[in-house]
Structure formats: structure tokens, C-alpha cells
C-alpha positions in Angstrom: 0.0 0.0 0.0 1.5 3.3 -1.0 1.8 6.4 1.2 -1.1 8.2 -0.5 -3.3 5.2 0.3 -2.2 5.3 3.9 -3.0 9.0 4.0 -6.5 8.5 2.6 -7.3 5.7 5.1 -6.2 7.8 7.9 -8.2 10.8 6.9 -11.2 8.6 6.5 -10.7 7.1 10.0 -10.4 10.6 11.6 -13.4 11.7 9.6 -15.5 8.9 10.9 -14.4 9.6 14.5 -15.2 13.3 14.1 -18.6 12.5 12.5 -19.8 10.0 15.2 -22.8 11.2 17.2 -25.1 9.7 19.8 -28.2 9.7 17.8 -31.8 10.2 19.1 -34.1 12.3 16.8 -32.5 11.8 13.5 -33.4 8.2 12.7 -35.2 7.9 9.3 -37.3 4.8 10.3 -36.0 2.9 7.3 -35.0 -0.7 7.6 -31.4 -1.5 8.3 -29.7 -3.2 5.4 -28.8 -6.6 6.6 -25.4 -6.7 4.8 -24.4 -3.4 6.4 -25.6 -4.8 9.7 -23.4 -7.9 9.3 -20.4 -5.7 8.5 -21.0 -3.5 11.6 -21.4 -6.5 13.9 -18.3 -8.1 12.4 -16.4 -5.0 13.2 -17.7 -5.1 16.8 -16.7 -8.8 17.1 -13.1 -7.8 15.7 -12.5 -5.8 18.8 -9.4 -6.5 21.0 -10.3 -8.4 24.1 -8.3 -9.3 27.3 -7.1 -12.9 26.8 -9.0 -13.2 23.5 -11.9 -13.9 25.8 -14.6 -12.1 23.5 -16.9 -11.6 26.5 -19.6 -9.9 24.3 -22.8 -11.1 22.6 -25.3 -9.1 20.6 -29.1 -9.5 21.0 -30.8 -8.0 18.0 -34.2 -6.7 18.9 -36.5 -6.0 15.9 -39.9 -6.9 17.5 -42.1 -3.8 17.8 -43.7 -4.9 21.1 -40.5 -5.6 22.9 -39.1 -2.3 21.8 -42.2 -0.5 22.8 -41.9 -2.1 26.2 -38.4 -1.0 26.5 -39.3 2.6 25.5 -42.0 2.8 28.1 -39.4 1.6 30.8 -37.0 4.2 29.6 -39.6 7.0 29.9 -40.3 6.0 33.5 -36.5 6.1 34.3 -36.4 9.5 32.5 -39.0 10.9 34.9 -37.1 9.4 37.9 -34.0 11.4 36.9 -35.9 14.6 36.0 -37.4 14.6 39.6 -33.8 14.8 41.0 -33.2 18.1 39.2 -33.7 21.7 40.2 -36.2 23.7 38.2 -33.5 25.2 35.9 -31.7 22.0 35.2 -35.0 20.2 34.7 -36.1 22.7 32.0 -32.8 22.0 30.2 -33.1 18.4 30.5 -36.7 18.4 29.2 -35.5 19.7 25.9 -33.2 16.7 25.5 -34.5 13.4 23.7 -32.8 10.5 25.5 -33.7 7.7 23.1 -34.8 6.7 19.7 -36.0 3.2 20.6 -39.0 3.1 18.3 -37.8 5.3 15.6 -34.5 3.3 14.9 -36.3 0.1 14.1 -33.5 -2.0 15.7 -32.2 -2.4 19.1 -28.8 -4.0 19.7 -28.4 -5.2 23.3 -24.6 -5.7 23.9 -24.0 -8.0 26.8 -21.0 -8.9 28.9 -20.2 -12.4 30.3 -17.5 -12.1 32.9 -17.2 -15.9 33.0 -16.3 -16.1 29.3 -12.8 -17.6 28.9 -12.8 -19.5 32.1 -11.3 -18.9 35.6 -7.8 -17.9 34.3 -8.2 -15.3 31.6 -4.7 -14.2 30.5 -4.2 -10.6 31.5 -7.2 -10.3 33.9 -5.7 -11.6 37.1 -4.8 -8.1 38.4 -7.6 -6.0 36.9 -11.0 -7.9 36.8 -12.6 -4.9 34.8 -10.4 -5.6 31.7 -13.1 -7.9 30.6 -15.6 -5.1 30.9 -13.3 -2.8 29.1 -13.2 -5.3 26.3 -17.0 -5.2 25.8 -16.8 -1.5 25.7 -14.2 -1.7 22.9 -16.6 -3.8 20.9 -19.3 -1.1 21.3 -16.9 1.5 20.1 -15.9 -0.6 17.1 -19.6 -1.0 16.3 -20.3 2.7 16.6 -17.5 3.7 14.3 -18.3 1.0 11.7 -22.0 2.1 11.7 -20.9 5.7 11.2 -18.9 4.6 8.2 -21.9 2.8 6.9 -24.1 6.0 7.1 -25.9 4.5 10.0 -26.8 6.1 13.3 -26.3 4.7 16.8 -27.8 5.9 20.1 -26.6 4.5 23.4 -29.7 4.3 25.8 -28.7 4.3 29.5 -32.0 5.1 31.2 -32.9 1.6 32.2 -32.5 -0.9 35.0 -30.4 -3.9 34.2 -32.8 -6.4 35.8 -35.6 -5.1 33.5 -33.6 -5.3 30.3 -32.0 -8.7 31.2 -35.5 -10.1 31.8 -36.9 -8.5 28.6 -34.3 -10.2 26.3 -34.0 -13.3 28.3 -30.4 -13.1 29.5 -29.1 -16.0 31.5 -27.6 -15.6 34.8 -24.2 -14.0 35.0 -24.6 -12.2 31.7 -25.0 -8.3 32.1 -26.7 -6.0 29.6 -24.1 -3.3 29.1 -26.0 -1.2 26.4 -29.1 -0.9 24.4 -27.9 0.6 21.1 -30.6 2.1 18.8 -29.3 1.4 15.3 -30.6 2.4 11.9 -30.5 4.8 8.9 -30.5 8.5 9.6 -31.6 11.6 7.8 -28.5 13.4 9.1 -25.8 13.4 11.7 -25.8 16.6 13.9 -22.5 18.5 13.6 -22.6 19.4 17.4 -23.5 16.9 20.0 -26.9 17.1 21.5 -25.9 17.8 25.0 -23.8 20.7 23.8 -26.4 22.1 21.5 -29.1 21.9 24.3 -26.9 23.5 27.0 -26.5 20.5 29.3 -22.7 20.5 29.2 -20.0 22.1 27.1 -17.2 19.6 27.5 -13.5 20.0 28.1 -10.6 20.9 25.8 -8.0 18.3 25.0 -5.4 20.5 26.8 -7.3 20.2 30.1 -7.3 16.4 29.8 -3.5 16.0 29.2 -1.1 15.6 32.2 2.7 15.2 31.9 4.3 12.5 34.1 1.9 13.1 37.1 -1.7 14.3 37.4 -0.7 17.7 38.6 1.8 18.4 36.0 
């Protein structure tokens, strides 16, 4: 591969990272192309994992009734959160859409099995959470691949794990890490929703860099 090709691939990767958004209101409602879905899931399954344990699974939820039940549960949890806010913060929060469960047409429940790989997972003996980190890497791969395919992804976190585990029939010991709304979009916002709606501005890269020690 020549240098120009490398430069093009690099630009494409950085472009995808920059365009990635947590999608809520922009889903078109069109059906997900199954070939694209397979490629996106393959990218997720190609993520690095501690001890090559691959602790993730993907439950694909197309069923309208199951997605509707989850959307109702999310709305209940949204209200629980809203009641904890003061009036000003609640007014800001009310402008923010927290899910696109019905609009996306597909839910991908990403799960984590800490027992995957057996009792002695290479590289996990000192830090048990490396298994969990591995599943999060799979989600990031999925998200970037979906963006490259012109699809949107929205990570829904307003739910109780017990409810979602029961809804999709997870066995004991398997945790639901994310419900990802996945589907074609009309557009991707250029500015993240939480910034656009005034919830939080975010930090600069310079604020996040420390040299040698935290206080440097």
C-alpha cells in the first residue's frame, strides 16, 4: 500500500471519529440493510479483548412490542431522573431526547459475560474490569463502523439492568451493557446534543493532558 493510500485511510478514519454522534431524533425509520448490519457486527466482534476472551454477545431486537416495552421503561426512568433536578436544570433536560428506541427500528443489546474464557483469563488476574473494558471496545468498534456505513447509533442508558435482562431473556451471569438504537439516519448533527441543548459544554484536550503526574 502506498503512502497516498495510507494518508487517505487515515483521513477517512479521523473523519468517521469526528462525525460519530449519539443519535436520538435523526433516525429515518428505514429498515437496516442486513449486509451493512453484518459488517457492523463483524467490526464489533473484531475488537481486541483481554485474553482473547471475547466476552460480548449481541441480541438483535426488531420486534415492535419488545421495543415498545423498553421505550416505556426508559420513559419511566427519565422521569425518575428529572425529579432529582432543580427547576432550571430540569427545564434544560426536558429539551433533550434520551432515546430513539421506536424510531430506529432495531435495538442491539450488547451483553458482557465475565465468565467467558474460564477462571484464568490471560491478562485479567490483576484487573478484573479488563473484561468489561473489552466489551466497551466492541461497542466503540460497532459505533464507528455504523458511522462509516451511514447509520446512526444511540446508546440508551436510562434503564434498570434487571428489566432489560428479563426483557431479552439473558441467562444468569450475563449483564446488559448497552441498548444501542441502530438504523439509517436523515443526518448526523455537527454538534453533540448535550452541547447544543446547553447541558454540558465539554472539556478541551489540553485540559485532559497531564505530563508525568496528574498535577503536571
